[in-house]
C-alpha positions in Angstrom: 69.5 92.9 106.9 67.9 92.2 110.2 65.2 94.4 111.5 67.4 95.3 114.5 70.1 96.6 112.3 67.6 98.4 110.1 66.2 100.2 113.2 69.7 101.2 114.2 70.3 102.7 110.8 67.0 104.6 110.9 68.0 106.1 114.3 71.4 107.4 113.0 71.9 111.1 113.0 72.8 113.0 109.8 76.4 113.5 111.0 76.6 109.7 111.6 75.5 109.0 108.1 78.0 111.5 106.7 80.8 109.9 108.7 79.7 106.4 107.6 79.8 107.4 103.9 83.1 109.2 104.3 84.5 106.2 106.2 83.4 103.9 103.3 85.2 106.1 100.7 88.3 106.2 102.9 88.2 102.4 103.3 88.1 102.0 99.5 91.0 104.4 99.2 93.0 102.6 101.9 92.4 99.2 100.2 93.7 100.5 96.9 96.7 102.0 98.7 97.5 98.7 100.4 97.2 96.8 97.1 99.3 99.2 95.1 102.1 100.4 97.4 105.3 98.5 97.1 106.2 96.3 100.0 107.9 98.4 102.7 106.4 101.7 101.4 103.2 101.8 103.5 104.2 102.2 107.1 107.5 102.9 108.9 108.5 102.8 112.6 107.4 105.7 114.6 109.2 107.2 117.6 106.3 109.5 118.4 104.5 108.3 121.5 101.2 110.1 120.5 99.6 112.9 122.3 99.4 113.4 126.0 96.2 115.4 126.0 93.7 113.5 123.9 90.6 114.9 125.5 90.3 117.8 123.1 89.3 115.6 120.2 88.4 112.4 122.1 84.7 112.3 121.3 85.1 113.1 117.6 88.0 110.6 117.3 85.7 107.9 118.9 82.9 108.8 116.4 85.2 108.4 113.4 86.5 105.1 114.8 82.9 103.9 115.1 82.2 105.1 111.5 85.1 103.1 110.1 84.1 100.0 112.1 80.5 100.3 110.8 81.5 100.9 107.2 83.9 97.9 107.4 81.2 95.7 108.8 78.2 96.7 106.7 79.9 98.4 103.7 80.7 97.1 100.2 83.6 94.9 101.3 85.3 93.5 104.4 88.7 95.1 104.8 91.6 93.7 106.7 92.6 95.2 110.0 95.5 96.9 108.3 93.2 98.6 105.7 90.8 99.6 108.5 93.7 101.1 110.5 95.2 103.0 107.6 91.8 104.3 106.7 91.1 105.5 110.3 94.5 107.2 110.6 93.8 109.0 107.3 90.3 110.0 108.4 91.7 111.4 111.7 94.3 113.4 109.9 91.8 114.7 107.3 89.6 115.7 110.2 92.4 117.7 111.8 92.8 115.3 114.7 96.5 114.8 115.5 97.9 112.0 117.6 96.3 108.8 116.2 98.8 105.9 116.4 98.7 102.9 114.2 99.8 99.9 116.2 100.8 96.4 115.1 100.9 93.5 117.4 101.3 89.7 117.3 100.2 86.6 119.3 101.2 83.0 119.0 98.3 80.6 118.1 98.6 77.0 117.3 102.3 77.2 116.3 101.7 80.3 114.1 102.2 83.9 114.8 99.1 86.0 114.1 99.4 89.8 113.5 96.8 92.5 114.0 96.8 96.2 113.3 94.7 98.8 115.2 94.6 102.5 116.1 95.1 104.2 119.4 94.2 107.7 120.4 95.6 108.7 123.7 95.0 105.6 125.8 91.9 104.5 123.9 91.6 101.9 121.1 89.6 103.3 118.2 87.6 101.4 115.6 88.3 98.0 117.2 87.4 96.1 120.3 89.8 96.7 123.2 89.3 93.1 124.5 90.4 91.8 121.1 93.4 94.1 120.9 94.6 93.0 124.4 95.3 89.5 123.0 98.2 90.9 120.9 101.6 92.0 122.1 102.4 95.4 120.4 105.6 95.4 118.4 105.9 99.1 117.7 104.1 102.2 116.8 104.1 102.9 113.1 103.4 105.9 110.9 101.5 105.7 107.6 104.0 107.0 105.0 103.3 110.1 102.9 101.4 109.4 99.8 99.3 106.7 101.5 96.1 108.8 101.4 96.7 110.9 104.5 96.4 114.6 104.0 
């Protein structure tokens, strides 16, 4: 680990450490869910457009998104974008923060169609880089189906 990263970790507050550890546990749970759920039983099309007033929980939602991103980058494994997104939706729901939307988008690259999953809260991208997400054309909003770890 670089000294710069180590200094960042040392400066983290207790709540950030707690979020990081919880995010790592939720990522593991989401990975197992993605591996074990039958195809077609993880997400479904959503007709909910999210919440209109996201300011109430905006700061906390951003903190949780950051915790998932950190846990995915520095944790025990490197989860896919779908696993990160499912984990973040589950973490938001467990934290009593309604209105997170799992988005799936595509972009053509070199004759192939690449897909990407991310989470939006209000008009903000959580747990991902907005500049990266802008490269994908959203297909639809999706909901994580019951039994996928969300409570």
